[in-house]
N, C-alpha and C positions, 0 to 999 in steps of 0.2 A: 416370597423369595426376597432375600436381602443381598446386599453387596458390601464389599470392603473398599476402602480407599487407602492407597499407599502414597504418602506425602514425602517427597524427597527421593528422586530416582537416580541416586548416585551408586557408589560401590556396594552399599548395603540395601538400599531401597529397590533397585532394579532387580536383583536376584529374588528378593522377597515377592515383588510384584509378579515375576515370571512363574514362580512356584505356585502362588495362590491362583493365578489365572488358569492353570491347568486343571483346577478342581472346583473353583468357585467364581461367581461374578465379581469382578474387581475393576476399579478405575485407578489410573495413575495420575499424580499431580506433582508439578514442579514449577518453581518460579521461572525456570528456563523452559519456555514453550517448546523448544526444539526437542526436549527430552520426553515430552508427553506422548505416549503411544496413541494410536487410533482407538480411543475408548468406544466400545460397542454402544450404539445409541439405545439398543433395547434394554440396557441396564440403567438408563438415566433416571427412570422413575422409581427405581428400587430404593427402599429405605436403607440407611447405612448401619451396618452392624459394628465393624471395627474400623477405626481410623488409625492406621499404622504410621507412626512418626519415625522417619528415618533421616531427619535433617541434622546437620552437625550442631553440637552444643556451642552456644555463645551467650553473651549477656542478654540477647534478645530471644533466647529459647522459649521462656515462659510466655511472653506476649505473642510470639509467633504461633505457639501451640494453641493458645486461647483464641487467636484469630482463626486458625484452621477449624477449631471446634465450632465457632460461630458459623463458618461457611458450610460445614458438612453435617452438623448436628448428629453425631454418631451415638450409638448405644454405649460405646466404650472406646477408650483410647489405649493403644499399645505403643509404648516407647521402646524402640529397638536401638536407639542411639546410646553411646556412652555419655553419661551425664554426671554433673556434680552431685555429691551426696545430699539428700533431702529434697532434691528437685521433684521427685514423684510426690512426696508429702506436701510440698508447697503448692504443687499443681492441684492435688486432690482437695486442698482447702478451698480452692476457688471454683471447683466444679462438683456437681452432684453425681455425675456418672462415674463408674469405676475406672480408675487409671491403673493399667498393668505396666510394670516395668519388666522387659524381657530382652536383655542385651544379647548381641550376637557374638559368636566366637568363630574364628577361622581366618584364612588368608584371603585377602580381597580378590585376588585374581582367580581364585577357585571357590568363591563364596557360595555359589549355587549348590555345589556338591558338599561343601563343609557345613552348610545349614542342616543337611540331612545326616552328616557324620556325627556332629555333636548334639548332645541333649540341649534343648532350648529351655534354660532356666527362666522362671517368671515369678513375680510376687505382686501382691496387691493388698490393700487395707481390708481386713476381714469385716470391719465395722460398717463399711459402705453398703448401702442397699443394693441388692441383687449381685453382690460380689461372688456368691457361690455359683449362681447360674452363669455369670459372665466367665468365671474361671473354667467351668465345665465346657462352655462354648469355645473358649480359646484352646483348650486341650484337644477338643474334637477337631477344630480347624487344623491345628498342627498335625494331628494324627493322620488326617485324610491327605495332608500334603507330604506325608512320609517323614515327619519330624517328631522325635521323642521329646517329652517335656518332663520337667520336675519343678514343683512349686516350693519356694522357700517361704519362711515365716513372715518376712516383711521386706518392703522395697529397699530400705536403707542398707540392710545386710547385703542385698544383691548389688546395689550401687557400689558399695565398697569392694565386693568380690571382684567385680569387673576391673577396677583400677588396681587394687592391691594384689590380688591373686592371679591376675592375668598379665596386663601390660607392664606394670611396674616391676613385677617379679622377673619378667623377661628382661627388663632393663638392667636389673641387678646382676643377672647372669652374664649379660653382655659386658657389663662393667668389670666383672671379675676376669673375663676373657681379655679385656683391654689391659687390665692391670698386669695379668700374668704374661701377656705379650711384651709389655714394656720392660718387665723384669728379665724376661728371657733375652731380649735385645741388649739390655745392660750388661749381661754376662756372656753375650755372644753365643747363646744356646739356641738350638732349633726349637721353635714353638711346638710343632707337631710331634717331634720326637719326645720332647719333655712331657707332653700330654698323653702320650701312648702308655705311660705308667699307670694311668687311671682307667684305661679301657676295660680291663677285666673287673675292676672294682665296680665300675658303672654297670657292667653286664650282670654281675651277680647281686649288687645291692641297689642299683638304680638311683644312686644319689651323687654321682660325680659326672654330670653332663659336661661335655666339651663343646663350647660355642665358638663361632667365628668371631674374632676380635675386631669387628668393623666399627665404623662410626655410626651411631644410632641416628638415622634420619627418619623419613616417612612422616605419617600424621597420626600415629597411635601412641607409642610409648612416651615421647616427650610431651606432646600436647595434653595427654591425659594426666600428667603430673600436675598440670596447672588447675585441675579440677578439685584437688584436695590439698589443704594447707598442711604441709609436713616438711619441716626442715631436714629431717632424715631422708625422706624420699627425694628431696631436691638435690641431694648429693649425687644422684644418678646424672642429673644435668651437668653438675660441676665436673664430675669425673669424665663425662663424655666430651666436654669442651677441652679439658686438659689433655685427653688422649689425642684429639684432633690437632691440638697445638704442638704436641711432642712428636707424633707419628706422621702428621701431614694428611694428605688426601688418601683415604682408604675407602674400600667398598662399603657402601651404606648397608646397614642391616635393617 
């Protein structure tokens, strides 16, 4: 019998810990001792299969993961955090065990249900020893937890997917809502009435979404922009600041 370790019991790690605990032996770990659950002592001697990394990305991310690997000595590491492109590759160069990248999708306040709603994408280096077996084990783990999976060809593609096709794309859509809101106010037009023109277009074509034109806050869209060097994507931050300056305090999105 083997167990898993979930490191980082925040908005991502805790739901993952709870889902796995319903089906497999698992221990939780966090630098905040108050967040660590009462880990069953009967699991203490079990060897560790997967070390699930759910800590926020920072300049200390790599050394922290390497430190956790030394502590727990897992068969494989799964990174669920949103990370800078090439992080998985750089970590893999330092370790002989397979490193899986598998970012999460969903809304934090309902992450436990969203983990089962969305397909859990994952990727790892095919050249690493035991990568096929580890991939199969991860798919089986997720399947028994009620989570669908899909494997991409390489970690870099998936690292970019999370930033460009998820959070930054959402930021662009909010930016357009902000811009259209400011234009509507300039001409003293009603924002919602103006956007009603696109309702049927979006209904039939699915490509005219109307978003709430709020200030982009939180800790996903804007922080994730800092993980990738792109002057064009940084326009999201500039437009967001400009909107706050011109419109004032608005509901955070």
